VMD Tcl script that draws the C-alpha trace (Angstrom):
set ca {
  {-23.01 -240.14 -150.46}
  {-21.25 -237.79 -148.17}
  {-21.73 -239.15 -145.63}
  {-20.03 -242.36 -146.60}
  {-17.00 -240.55 -147.76}
  {-16.72 -238.95 -144.20}
  {-16.96 -241.59 -142.51}
  {-14.21 -243.66 -144.54}
  {-11.91 -240.49 -144.02}
  {-12.93 -241.27 -139.92}
  {-11.81 -243.97 -140.25}
  {-8.68 -243.97 -142.31}
  {-7.58 -241.21 -140.41}
  {-7.98 -243.30 -136.65}
  {-6.29 -246.30 -138.72}
  {-3.52 -244.29 -139.63}
  {-2.88 -242.80 -136.16}
  {-2.92 -245.91 -134.93}
  {-0.46 -247.29 -136.97}
  {1.99 -244.75 -136.39}
  {1.61 -244.97 -132.20}
  {1.97 -248.59 -132.90}
  {5.82 -247.70 -134.54}
  {8.76 -249.36 -132.59}
  {11.15 -246.11 -131.48}
  {13.27 -245.26 -134.79}
  {16.84 -246.79 -133.80}
  {18.75 -244.18 -134.88}
  {17.31 -241.19 -132.63}
  {16.04 -243.92 -129.93}
  {12.41 -241.97 -129.77}
  {9.34 -241.13 -132.55}
  {11.08 -239.34 -135.70}
  {10.33 -235.86 -136.55}
  {8.84 -235.46 -140.25}
  {11.57 -234.76 -143.09}
  {12.06 -231.39 -143.66}
  {10.66 -230.49 -146.64}
  {14.04 -229.23 -148.06}
  {14.87 -232.58 -148.71}
  {12.97 -232.43 -151.86}
  {15.19 -230.87 -154.14}
  {17.97 -232.99 -153.52}
  {19.34 -235.77 -155.88}
  {17.81 -239.19 -155.22}
  {20.98 -240.83 -154.67}
  {21.55 -238.18 -151.71}
  {17.74 -238.90 -150.17}
  {18.80 -242.72 -150.64}
  {21.64 -242.33 -148.72}
  {19.64 -240.07 -145.76}
  {16.84 -242.71 -145.91}
  {19.50 -245.45 -145.26}
  {21.00 -242.99 -142.69}
  {17.64 -242.65 -140.53}
  {17.23 -246.38 -140.74}
  {20.40 -247.55 -139.08}
  {20.86 -249.45 -142.31}
  {23.11 -247.63 -144.63}
  {25.07 -250.00 -147.65}
  {27.85 -247.71 -146.78}
  {28.38 -248.19 -143.22}
  {30.58 -252.11 -142.31}
  {27.66 -252.34 -139.51}
  {25.52 -253.19 -142.23}
  {27.83 -254.89 -144.68}
  {28.60 -257.22 -141.79}
  {25.00 -258.09 -141.56}
  {24.71 -259.49 -145.18}
  {28.57 -261.04 -145.62}
  {30.66 -262.86 -142.80}
  {34.12 -261.81 -144.61}
  {32.95 -257.92 -143.77}
  {34.31 -256.84 -140.39}
  {32.25 -253.90 -138.63}
  {35.18 -251.44 -138.06}
  {35.69 -248.16 -139.31}
  {38.09 -248.27 -142.50}
  {38.73 -244.55 -141.33}
  {39.59 -245.15 -137.26}
  {39.58 -248.73 -137.03}
  {36.95 -248.44 -134.51}
  {34.07 -250.68 -133.85}
  {31.09 -250.93 -134.39}
  {30.77 -248.52 -137.87}
  {27.19 -247.41 -137.31}
  {25.27 -244.70 -138.01}
  {26.62 -243.11 -134.58}
  {30.22 -243.61 -135.18}
  {29.59 -241.88 -138.52}
  {28.32 -238.55 -136.57}
  {31.30 -239.10 -133.88}
  {34.33 -240.71 -136.01}
  {37.30 -238.80 -134.90}
  {39.33 -239.61 -138.34}
  {35.94 -237.22 -140.27}
  {34.88 -234.88 -137.62}
  {31.31 -233.30 -138.06}
  {28.92 -231.04 -136.25}
  {26.10 -232.62 -136.80}
  {23.91 -235.10 -135.34}
  {21.65 -237.58 -135.75}
  {18.53 -235.15 -135.25}
  {19.89 -232.96 -138.63}
  {19.12 -236.27 -140.71}
  {15.71 -235.31 -140.62}
  {15.89 -231.52 -139.51}
  {18.95 -230.29 -142.28}
  {18.97 -233.14 -145.31}
  {20.25 -230.20 -146.96}
  {23.43 -230.24 -144.98}
  {26.83 -231.47 -146.89}
  {26.65 -234.74 -145.49}
  {30.55 -235.71 -145.84}
  {30.92 -235.80 -149.31}
  {33.52 -238.35 -149.99}
  {30.45 -240.77 -148.25}
  {28.62 -240.08 -150.99}
  {31.38 -240.97 -153.19}
  {31.45 -244.76 -152.09}
}
mol new
graphics top color blue
foreach p $ca { graphics top sphere $p radius 0.5 }
foreach p [lrange $ca 0 end-1] q [lrange $ca 1 end] { graphics top cylinder $p $q radius 0.2 }
display resetview
């Protein structure tokens, strides 16, 4: 029975490693994403959901995503009127400057992620 369990574990580990290796690069980082810092678990669910959306590149608070869902939405930042209104713009909007980078979505999840965005 022990050999069987060890065999199953080896197969499972190999399958998971193969699946993870086949993932496409993260569209926000243009690289394989790192592990999310464990401190994120201390955040409220709404904040974790917002961070996960930003990490995926599909955030419902950004007009880039809203345009994909509704043709009546312009993919333009409501603050500075630049396009596209995507995750990269979120970090570089001249009207809402911040000293964070997309990588900080993984490494520094407890940072204040522009509280006005969280209130939308």
